[in-house]
C-alpha positions as CSV (number, residue, x, y, z in Angstrom):
1,M,-8.7,8.6,-26.2
2,A,-9.8,9.4,-23.0
3,A,-7.5,10.3,-20.3
4,E,-9.5,9.3,-16.8
5,A,-10.6,6.0,-15.7
6,F,-12.8,5.4,-12.7
7,I,-12.4,2.3,-10.2
8,V,-14.1,1.1,-6.8
9,S,-11.8,-0.5,-4.9
10,S,-13.7,-2.2,-1.9
11,K,-10.6,-1.6,0.5
12,P,-8.9,1.9,1.7
13,V,-6.6,3.3,-0.6
14,G,-5.5,7.0,0.0
15,V,-8.6,7.7,2.3
16,A,-10.3,6.7,5.2
17,S,-13.2,4.3,4.8
18,K,-14.5,1.0,6.0
19,G,-16.2,-0.3,2.4
20,A,-16.3,0.6,-1.2
21,V,-14.4,3.6,-2.4
22,W,-14.6,5.4,-5.6
23,H,-11.6,6.8,-7.4
24,R,-10.7,9.0,-10.6
25,A,-7.7,8.1,-11.9
26,D,-5.7,10.8,-14.3
27,L,-3.7,8.3,-16.7
28,E,-2.4,11.4,-18.5
29,H,-0.4,12.3,-15.4
30,G,-0.4,9.3,-13.5
31,I,-2.0,9.9,-10.6
32,V,-5.3,9.6,-8.5
33,A,-7.1,13.0,-8.8
34,E,-9.9,12.2,-6.6
35,S,-10.8,9.7,-3.9
36,H,-14.2,9.2,-1.8
37,D,-16.3,6.9,0.3
38,L,-19.6,5.6,-1.2
39,G,-21.0,4.7,2.5
40,V,-21.2,1.1,1.1
41,T,-19.7,-1.5,3.8
42,H,-20.8,-5.1,2.9
43,A,-21.8,-5.0,-1.0
44,L,-19.6,-6.0,-3.7
45,P,-18.5,-3.6,-6.3
46,V,-18.9,-5.4,-10.0
47,D,-18.7,-2.4,-12.5
48,V,-18.6,1.8,-12.9
49,R,-19.9,3.2,-15.6
50,P,-17.6,4.6,-18.3
51,D,-18.5,8.0,-17.2
52,G,-18.0,7.1,-13.6
53,Q,-21.1,8.8,-12.7
54,Q,-22.4,5.4,-11.4
55,V,-21.6,2.4,-9.7
56,A,-23.3,-1.2,-9.7
57,F,-23.1,-3.6,-6.3
58,V,-24.3,-7.0,-5.7
59,H,-25.2,-8.1,-2.5
60,H,-26.8,-11.6,-1.4
61,G,-28.3,-11.8,-4.9
62,S,-29.8,-8.2,-5.2
63,L,-28.2,-5.6,-8.0
64,A,-28.2,-2.0,-6.5
65,L,-26.8,1.2,-8.3
66,R,-25.3,4.0,-6.6
67,T,-24.2,7.5,-8.1
68,A,-20.7,8.4,-7.8
69,A,-21.5,10.7,-4.7
70,G,-22.8,7.7,-2.8
71,R,-26.6,8.6,-3.4
72,F,-28.6,5.4,-3.4
73,L,-30.8,5.1,-7.0
74,W,-32.4,1.5,-7.1
75,K,-32.3,-2.0,-6.1
76,R,-33.7,-5.1,-8.1
77,R,-33.8,-9.1,-6.3
78,G,-33.1,-12.0,-8.6
79,G,-29.9,-13.6,-7.7
80,W,-27.8,-11.4,-9.4
81,S,-24.0,-11.9,-9.7
82,E,-22.6,-9.7,-12.4
83,A,-23.4,-6.8,-14.1
84,L,-21.7,-4.5,-17.1
85,F,-22.9,-0.7,-18.2
86,L,-23.0,0.1,-21.7
87,A,-21.4,2.7,-23.3
88,G,-22.7,5.3,-25.1
89,A,-26.0,4.4,-23.3
90,D,-27.9,4.9,-20.2
91,R,-28.2,0.9,-19.9
92,I,-26.4,-1.6,-17.6
93,V,-26.8,-5.3,-18.8
94,A,-27.0,-7.7,-15.8
95,G,-27.1,-11.6,-15.4
96,S,-28.4,-13.9,-12.5
97,V,-27.4,-17.4,-11.3
98,Q,-31.4,-18.1,-11.5
99,G,-30.7,-18.2,-15.6
100,V,-32.0,-14.6,-16.5
101,V,-29.9,-12.1,-18.5
102,A,-31.6,-8.4,-18.2
103,E,-31.3,-5.0,-19.6
104,F,-31.9,-2.0,-17.2
105,D,-32.5,1.9,-17.4
106,S,-29.5,2.4,-15.3
107,S,-30.9,5.6,-13.7
108,S,-34.7,4.2,-13.2
109,G,-34.0,0.6,-12.8
110,E,-36.8,-0.3,-15.3
111,E,-36.5,-3.3,-17.1
112,I,-35.8,-3.0,-20.7
113,A,-35.3,-6.7,-22.0
114,R,-34.7,-10.1,-20.7
115,M,-33.4,-13.2,-22.1
116,R,-32.4,-16.7,-21.0
117,G,-29.0,-17.2,-20.0
118,F,-26.3,-17.2,-17.8
119,P,-23.1,-15.2,-16.8
120,P,-20.1,-14.5,-17.7
121,L,-21.3,-11.7,-19.6
122,S,-19.4,-10.0,-22.4
123,V,-20.0,-6.7,-24.5
124,S,-18.7,-5.1,-27.5
125,G,-16.9,-1.9,-27.9
126,D,-19.7,-0.5,-29.3
127,G,-22.3,-1.6,-26.4
128,R,-24.4,-3.3,-29.9
129,L,-23.8,-7.2,-29.2
130,L,-23.6,-9.1,-26.1
131,S,-22.8,-12.5,-25.5
132,F,-23.8,-15.2,-22.5
133,R,-24.3,-19.0,-21.8
134,P,-27.9,-20.0,-22.8
135,D,-26.9,-23.3,-21.0
136,R,-23.7,-25.2,-19.5
137,D,-22.4,-26.2,-22.7
138,H,-22.9,-23.1,-25.2
139,V,-22.6,-19.9,-25.8
140,V,-24.6,-17.0,-28.0
141,L,-24.0,-13.9,-29.9
142,W,-26.9,-11.5,-29.1
143,D,-27.6,-8.2,-31.4
144,R,-29.3,-6.0,-28.8
145,T,-30.8,-3.6,-31.3
146,A,-32.3,-6.1,-33.0
147,G,-33.3,-8.1,-30.2
148,R,-32.3,-11.6,-31.8
149,E,-29.6,-14.2,-31.7
150,L,-26.8,-13.9,-34.4
151,A,-24.9,-16.8,-33.8
152,R,-24.6,-19.8,-31.2
153,W,-21.2,-22.0,-30.6
154,A,-20.8,-25.4,-28.6
155,A,-18.3,-23.5,-26.1
156,A,-17.9,-22.8,-22.7
157,P,-15.1,-20.1,-22.2
158,L,-13.5,-18.7,-19.4
159,Q,-14.5,-15.3,-20.8
160,S,-15.5,-13.9,-23.9
161,M,-15.4,-10.8,-25.9
162,P,-17.5,-10.0,-29.2
163,T,-15.7,-7.7,-32.0
164,G,-17.6,-5.6,-34.2
165,A,-17.3,-7.8,-37.2
166,G,-19.7,-10.2,-35.3
167,E,-17.1,-12.8,-34.3
168,L,-16.5,-14.2,-30.6
169,L,-13.0,-13.7,-29.3
170,G,-12.8,-16.2,-25.8
171,T,-10.3,-18.1,-23.6
172,R,-11.1,-21.6,-22.0
173,L,-8.4,-24.1,-20.1
174,T,-7.5,-26.8,-22.0
175,G,-5.1,-28.5,-19.2
176,P,-3.8,-28.2,-15.8
177,N,-1.2,-25.4,-16.9
178,T,-2.4,-24.4,-20.6
179,V,-5.0,-21.8,-21.8
180,E,-6.2,-21.8,-25.5
181,L,-7.3,-18.1,-26.9
182,F,-9.7,-18.7,-30.0
183,C,-11.9,-16.8,-32.3
184,L,-15.5,-18.2,-33.3
185,E,-16.8,-16.9,-36.6
186,P,-20.9,-17.3,-37.1
187,G,-21.8,-20.5,-38.7
188,A,-18.8,-22.4,-38.1
189,R,-18.5,-25.5,-35.6
190,R,-14.8,-24.8,-35.0
191,P,-12.9,-21.7,-34.3
192,R,-11.3,-19.9,-37.4
193,W,-8.1,-19.7,-35.2
194,S,-6.9,-20.9,-31.9
195,V,-3.3,-20.2,-29.8
196,S,-2.2,-22.2,-26.5
197,R,-0.1,-20.6,-23.9
198,R,1.4,-22.4,-20.5
199,I,0.5,-20.6,-17.5
200,S,1.6,-21.2,-13.7
201,G,-1.5,-22.1,-11.5
202,H,-5.0,-20.5,-13.0
203,G,-3.0,-17.3,-14.2
204,V,-5.8,-16.0,-16.2
205,S,-7.9,-12.6,-15.3
206,R,-11.2,-12.0,-16.6
207,A,-9.7,-9.2,-18.7
208,L,-10.0,-9.3,-22.4
209,A,-10.3,-6.6,-25.0
210,V,-10.5,-5.9,-28.7
211,C,-8.3,-3.1,-30.1
212,E,-9.9,-2.1,-33.5
213,E,-7.5,0.7,-34.4
214,R,-4.8,-2.0,-33.9
215,E,-6.8,-5.2,-35.0
216,T,-5.9,-6.8,-31.8
217,V,-7.0,-8.6,-29.3
218,L,-5.6,-8.3,-25.5
219,V,-5.6,-10.8,-23.0
220,H,-4.7,-10.5,-19.6
221,M,-2.6,-12.8,-18.0
222,S,-2.3,-12.4,-14.1
223,G,0.7,-14.3,-13.2
224,T,0.2,-16.5,-10.5
225,G,3.2,-18.4,-9.3
226,R,6.6,-17.9,-11.2
227,E,4.7,-16.4,-14.0
228,Q,5.1,-12.7,-14.6
229,P,1.8,-10.3,-15.3
230,A,1.4,-9.5,-18.5
231,I,-1.0,-8.2,-21.6
232,H,-0.2,-10.6,-24.7
233,E,-1.4,-8.8,-27.6
234,H,-2.5,-11.3,-30.7
235,R,-3.7,-9.9,-34.3
236,L,-7.4,-10.3,-35.3
237,D,-7.1,-12.3,-38.2
238,D,-4.8,-15.2,-37.6
239,G,-3.8,-15.4,-34.0
240,S,-0.4,-14.7,-34.1
241,Q,1.0,-13.1,-31.4
242,A,2.2,-9.5,-32.3
243,D,3.3,-7.9,-28.8
244,T,3.8,-8.9,-24.9
245,H,3.6,-6.2,-22.3
246,Q,4.8,-6.9,-19.0
247,L,2.8,-5.9,-15.9
248,S,2.9,-5.5,-12.1
249,H,0.3,-7.2,-9.9
250,G,-3.3,-6.3,-9.5
251,Q,-6.9,-6.0,-10.8
252,L,-7.1,-5.0,-14.4
253,R,-9.7,-2.8,-16.4
254,F,-9.6,-2.5,-20.1
255,S,-11.0,0.6,-21.9
256,A,-14.3,0.1,-24.0
257,D,-11.7,0.8,-27.3
258,G,-9.2,-1.6,-26.0
259,Q,-6.5,1.2,-26.6
260,R,-5.7,1.9,-22.4
261,A,-5.9,0.0,-19.1
262,V,-6.1,0.7,-15.7
263,L,-4.4,-1.7,-13.2
264,W,-4.8,-1.4,-9.4
265,N,-3.2,-3.5,-6.6
266,G,-4.4,-1.9,-3.0
267,G,-2.8,1.6,-2.9
268,V,-0.9,1.2,-6.5
269,F,-2.2,2.5,-9.4
270,S,-0.9,2.3,-12.9
271,A,-2.0,3.4,-16.2
272,W,-1.3,1.2,-19.3
273,S,-1.7,1.8,-23.2
274,T,-1.1,0.5,-26.5
275,A,0.6,3.5,-27.6
276,A,2.9,3.3,-24.7
277,G,3.2,-0.1,-24.5
278,R,4.2,0.2,-20.9
279,E,3.0,0.8,-17.4
280,H,3.2,4.1,-15.5
281,R,2.5,3.4,-12.1
282,T,1.7,5.7,-9.0
283,S,0.4,5.1,-5.5
284,V,-1.7,7.0,-2.9
285,G,-0.9,4.8,0.0
286,H,-0.7,1.6,1.8
287,D,-3.3,-1.1,1.8
288,A,-2.9,-1.7,5.5
289,A,-1.3,0.5,8.8
290,I,1.8,2.1,8.4
291,D,4.4,0.4,11.1
292,A,7.2,2.6,10.8
293,V,8.0,6.2,9.1
294,V,11.9,7.6,8.4
295,C,13.1,10.6,6.7
296,S,16.0,10.3,4.4
297,P,19.2,12.2,5.5
298,D,18.8,15.6,3.7
299,G,14.9,15.1,5.2
300,S,13.8,15.4,1.2
301,L,12.1,11.7,1.1
302,T,10.3,9.6,3.7
303,A,9.9,5.9,3.5
304,T,6.8,4.1,5.3
305,A,7.0,0.4,6.0
306,G,3.2,-1.2,6.2
307,N,1.7,-4.6,7.2
308,D,0.6,-4.4,3.2
309,S,4.0,-6.0,2.2
310,T,5.4,-2.7,0.5
311,I,7.8,0.1,1.2
312,R,7.0,3.5,-0.3
313,V,9.1,6.0,-0.8
314,W,7.4,9.8,-0.7
315,S,8.7,13.3,-1.6
316,T,8.5,14.8,2.4
317,H,7.1,18.3,1.6
318,T,4.5,17.6,-1.2
319,G,3.4,14.4,-0.3
320,E,4.2,12.7,-3.9
321,P,4.7,9.3,-4.5
322,R,8.2,8.1,-5.7
323,Q,8.3,4.8,-5.7
324,V,7.2,1.5,-4.4
325,F,8.9,-2.0,-3.5
326,G,6.7,-4.6,-2.6
327,G,7.2,-8.1,-1.3
328,A,9.6,-6.5,1.1
329,L,10.6,-9.6,3.5
330,G,7.1,-10.3,4.3
331,G,6.1,-6.7,5.4
332,V,5.9,-7.8,9.0
333,G,8.3,-6.0,11.8
334,L,10.4,-3.9,8.6
335,S,12.9,-1.4,10.0
336,P,13.4,0.7,7.1
337,R,16.4,2.9,7.0
338,F,18.6,5.2,4.2
339,S,22.0,4.9,4.1
340,A,24.3,7.3,5.2
341,D,24.6,9.0,1.5
342,G,20.7,8.8,0.9
343,R,21.8,6.5,-2.2
344,L,20.3,3.2,-0.6
345,L,17.1,2.3,1.2
346,L,17.8,-0.4,3.7
347,A,15.1,-3.0,5.7
348,T,15.7,-6.0,8.3
349,S,13.4,-7.6,9.8
350,R,12.2,-7.6,13.5
351,Y,15.2,-9.7,14.4
352,G,17.5,-9.0,12.1
353,D,17.6,-12.7,10.2
354,Q,16.8,-11.0,6.9
355,K,18.3,-8.1,5.4
356,W,16.7,-6.0,2.4
357,C,18.5,-3.5,0.2
358,R,17.3,-1.3,-3.0
359,R,19.2,1.7,-5.1
360,L,16.6,4.5,-5.1
361,T,17.8,5.6,-8.2
362,D,15.8,2.7,-10.1
363,G,15.2,0.5,-7.6
364,T,18.0,-2.2,-8.2
365,P,18.2,-4.9,-5.7
366,E,21.6,-4.3,-3.9
367,A,23.5,-6.4,-1.5
368,F,23.2,-5.2,2.1
369,P,26.6,-2.8,2.8
370,F,27.5,-3.9,6.0
371,R,27.5,-7.2,8.3
372,L,24.6,-7.0,11.0
373,P,25.7,-9.6,14.2
374,P,23.6,-12.2,14.4
375,A,20.2,-11.9,16.4
376,T,20.2,-8.0,16.1
377,R,17.4,-6.3,17.4
378,S,18.2,-2.7,16.2
379,W,20.9,-0.6,14.8
380,H,21.9,2.4,13.8
381,T,25.1,4.1,12.0
382,S,26.3,7.3,12.2
383,A,26.2,10.5,9.9
384,D,29.0,9.7,8.0
385,G,27.8,5.6,8.0
386,Q,31.7,4.7,8.9
387,L,30.5,3.7,12.6
388,L,27.3,1.0,13.3
389,W,25.4,0.5,16.5
390,A,24.1,-2.6,16.8
391,E,22.0,-4.1,19.3
392,T,21.5,-7.9,19.6
393,A,19.4,-10.5,21.8
394,T,21.5,-12.9,23.9
395,G,18.6,-14.2,26.1
396,T,14.8,-13.5,26.3
397,W,15.5,-10.4,28.5
398,E,19.1,-9.9,27.9
399,T,20.9,-7.8,25.1
400,R,24.4,-7.0,24.1
401,S,25.1,-3.3,22.7
402,R,28.1,-3.1,20.4
403,L,29.9,0.1,18.9
404,I,31.7,-1.2,15.5
405,R,33.9,0.3,13.0
406,R,32.7,-0.8,9.7
407,A,35.7,-0.1,8.1
408,D,37.5,-3.4,9.7
409,E,34.6,-4.4,11.6
410,A,36.5,-3.7,14.8
411,T,34.4,-3.8,18.1
412,L,35.2,-0.3,19.7
413,W,33.3,-0.7,22.9
414,H,30.3,-3.3,23.9
415,T,28.1,-4.1,27.5
416,D,25.7,-6.4,28.3
417,G,22.7,-6.0,30.2
418,Q,19.1,-4.8,29.5
419,V,19.3,-2.0,27.0
420,P,15.6,-0.8,26.1
421,G,14.0,-0.8,22.9
422,P,15.1,0.0,19.6
423,N,16.1,3.7,20.2
424,G,18.6,3.0,23.1
425,A,21.2,5.0,21.0
426,V,21.7,7.8,19.3
427,F,24.7,9.7,17.3
428,T,25.4,12.7,18.3
429,G,28.0,14.5,16.1
430,K,31.3,12.2,17.4
431,D,29.9,10.9,20.6
432,V,27.2,8.2,21.2
433,L,24.6,8.0,23.8
434,T,23.1,5.0,25.4
435,L,21.4,4.0,28.5
436,E,22.6,1.6,30.9
437,W,21.2,0.3,34.3
438,E,23.3,0.2,37.4
439,F,22.5,-2.0,40.5
440,T,22.9,-0.1,44.1
441,Y,21.9,-2.0,47.1
442,G,18.5,-0.5,48.6
443,H,17.6,1.1,45.0
444,G,17.6,-1.8,42.9
445,R,18.9,-0.9,39.5
446,Q,19.1,2.9,38.3
447,P,18.9,4.1,34.5
448,R,21.7,6.5,33.7
449,V,23.4,7.9,30.4
450,V,26.9,6.9,29.3
451,R,28.3,9.2,26.3
452,L,31.1,7.4,24.2
453,R,33.3,8.8,22.2
454,A,32.5,6.9,18.7
455,E,36.4,6.7,17.3
456,S,38.0,5.1,20.6
457,G,34.5,4.2,22.6
458,Y,35.9,6.6,25.5
459,R,33.6,6.3,28.2
460,A,32.8,9.4,30.1
461,E,31.3,10.2,33.1
462,P,27.7,8.6,33.3
463,V,24.6,10.7,34.3
464,M,22.3,9.4,36.6
465,L,18.6,9.8,36.1
466,Q,16.4,11.2,39.0
467,G,13.2,9.4,38.2
468,L,10.0,10.2,39.3
469,A,8.4,6.9,39.1
470,R,9.4,3.2,39.4
471,L,11.4,2.7,36.2
472,S,12.5,-0.6,35.0
473,P,14.9,-2.0,32.6
474,L,12.2,-3.2,30.4
475,D,10.6,-0.1,30.0
476,D,11.0,1.6,26.3
477,V,13.3,4.5,25.6
478,V,13.5,7.3,22.8
479,F,16.5,9.7,22.5
480,G,15.8,13.3,20.9
481,G,16.8,16.9,21.0
482,N,20.3,16.7,19.2
483,G,21.2,14.4,22.3
484,D,19.7,16.6,25.2
485,F,16.6,14.9,26.1
486,L,15.3,11.4,27.1
487,A,12.2,9.5,27.4
488,L,11.2,6.3,29.1
489,R,7.9,5.2,29.0
490,S,7.2,3.2,32.1
491,Q,3.8,1.7,33.5
492,G,1.6,3.9,31.0
493,Q,3.6,7.1,31.6
494,V,5.9,8.5,30.2
495,V,8.9,10.1,32.0
496,V,11.3,12.9,30.4
497,F,14.7,13.9,31.3
498,D,16.9,16.4,30.7
499,I,20.1,14.3,30.4
500,R,22.8,17.1,30.4
501,D,22.0,17.0,34.3
502,G,19.8,13.7,34.8
503,R,16.9,16.0,36.2
504,A,13.6,14.7,35.3
505,L,11.0,17.4,33.8
506,G,8.1,15.6,34.0
507,Q,6.0,12.7,33.1
508,L,2.8,12.2,30.9
509,E,-0.1,9.8,30.3
510,C,0.6,7.6,27.6
511,L,-1.8,4.2,27.2
512,T,-1.0,3.3,23.8
513,D,1.6,1.1,22.2
514,I,3.0,4.2,20.3
515,M,6.4,5.7,22.2
516,P,6.5,9.4,21.9
517,V,9.2,11.5,19.5
518,F,11.0,14.3,19.8
519,A,10.7,17.1,17.4
520,G,14.1,18.8,18.0
521,S,14.8,20.6,20.8
522,R,11.1,22.3,20.9
523,W,8.6,19.4,21.1
524,L,7.4,16.5,22.5
525,L,4.8,14.1,20.6
526,S,2.8,12.0,22.1
527,V,-0.5,10.1,21.3
528,D,-3.3,9.9,24.1
529,R,-5.9,7.8,24.7
530,D,-8.6,9.3,22.4
531,M,-5.6,8.6,19.6
532,Q,-5.1,12.1,19.2
533,I,-1.6,13.9,18.4
534,C,-0.3,15.9,21.8
535,V,2.6,18.7,21.0
536,Y,4.3,19.6,24.3
537,D,6.6,22.0,25.0
538,L,10.0,20.9,26.3
539,A,10.7,24.2,28.0
540,G,8.1,23.2,30.4
541,L,6.6,20.1,29.5
542,Q,2.9,22.1,28.7
543,L,0.5,20.9,26.1
544,Q,0.2,23.2,23.2
545,T,-2.4,21.9,21.0
546,R,-3.6,18.6,20.0
547,L,-3.8,17.2,16.2
548,S,-6.8,14.7,15.4
549,L,-7.6,12.5,12.7
550,K,-11.2,11.7,14.0
551,S,-12.5,13.3,11.0
552,A,-11.2,11.1,8.7
553,N,-12.3,8.0,11.0
554,D,-8.8,7.2,11.2
555,A,-6.0,6.6,14.1
556,P,-2.1,6.9,14.4
557,R,-0.2,4.0,14.2
558,S,3.5,5.3,14.1
559,L,5.0,8.9,14.7
560,Y,8.0,10.2,13.3
561,S,9.9,13.7,13.3
562,P,12.3,14.2,10.8
563,P,15.9,15.4,11.7
564,S,15.2,19.3,11.1
565,G,11.9,19.1,13.8
566,D,10.2,21.2,11.9
567,A,7.2,18.6,11.1
568,V,5.5,15.4,12.4
569,L,4.8,12.2,10.2
570,V,2.4,10.1,11.0
571,G,1.3,6.7,9.6
572,T,-2.1,5.7,10.1
573,Q,-4.1,2.4,10.4
574,R,-5.5,2.9,7.4
575,G,-2.2,3.0,5.7
576,V,-2.1,6.5,5.0
577,L,0.7,8.9,5.0
578,L,0.2,12.4,6.9
579,R,2.0,15.4,7.6
580,W,2.0,18.5,9.6
581,A,4.0,21.6,9.9
582,L,4.3,22.1,13.7
583,D,4.8,25.7,13.6
584,E,1.5,26.6,11.7
585,A,0.2,23.8,13.7
586,V,0.9,25.5,16.8
587,P,-0.5,28.3,17.6
588,G,1.6,31.1,18.8
589,H,4.7,29.3,17.3
590,Q,5.1,30.7,13.7
591,R,8.7,31.7,12.9
């Protein structure tokens, strides 16, 4: 049994692309071994040759073939809507809405045969038998090698599949919530056997296969509504159910021999086989922009939240995908966090009204480990997880910040005011640093950094920030450098402060909505107007290098640096997670 599958998706998966992307999936190891752009932006991919070397597309009734490298081969007009490559032959069969079924040489485009018929088409595993509809009310079984009709039945199946014995398997809807699987034999007017199954919605896909080795038929139920997606396995002799294999949501493609399948949904690929009877999943990227990136306390894992309603977990150093969590709070405005012990992955919605928690070892849902105040906009925990900093909205612009001891939920300290942004506080050892705004006559509101003793809420003498630009309580703020530095974004500029003495180090242009991040006490990372990542040395705030994504036709959407400060993690617009080691990326700074 082959250990590879070839897929063409019409959305970016792991590579930057605007259209069709070709993938080679290693089913033995459960990884996507190769992916590249085919250079096709509008046509719909309909099939891939079993060896992966050719791809068929349809666009406005035209059938076109390209090589796996994207090179154009040929194009035929004629209202084509469906095409299937034949196993073991350099042939492709296509169906047209104009009532034509034709066979072409897949390399040259020469027409080999033509029949009167309509889609849908299906081909037996050995490529000898073909089924299609000669009219609205019938389906025929056609012998390609002999060029003649073997059987005709009064039926209109949703999908069909010829068997090596000359029978036809098919499915049809018999009611709004019932699908029937049946077997037709030549010369018989009624099915030799049929079985019915209740479904929710139209939970039937076009995937149907025959596994001659196990003498079973496999039908994929896509599982809309409350129905769980599954492959149902029935015996060929009497239709009785042999097994049921639960799956995740996505598109499915069976191999010609019916012994394996590949399932994909955006950036998630799964390998399935009749031998294992279960799904082996791997992820190569989000199917939409990555809005948030965060590392585990020990830096070994990275979690990303994207607009494709998934949270994904990766190995920070190798990029190997570890886990995929789908449907997390709708996927919009997520703020993922690791628990202090690294055991749980947590997420809250933008305004804290929804909470999500999963155990990292096996993905089991768990109760959120602590209570958050109502309308929480942002929150942080101390390194030991015993203290909680929460910022809540009390009005359109006003907020309340609280330092809470989790053991008894006692509020150790709070302030009402305009504390800016989700990063307006940071734990540093046993202290908490936060930003407040003090009103003074003649100067308006002036920013100051307050250091609080976490255990008691003791308030040290605040440090006034000496700004180089007009600063506002509505400006975004981020702490960094182990609590030694702070950056305020104001009116297209970022002002950087050394908060040990309140001195301004300088200001940088920042015209994007991506906040700068600190990488330890050495670097400041920012995105410029050309969507390049600029690396500045904090000692003199001098530009050291630029990291560009232009070669991949992509752009950054979120930045993050792990606690070690030795790397930058970039979530891109196209759902790709990238990592640069800063000591290698910055010239002359190798340790």
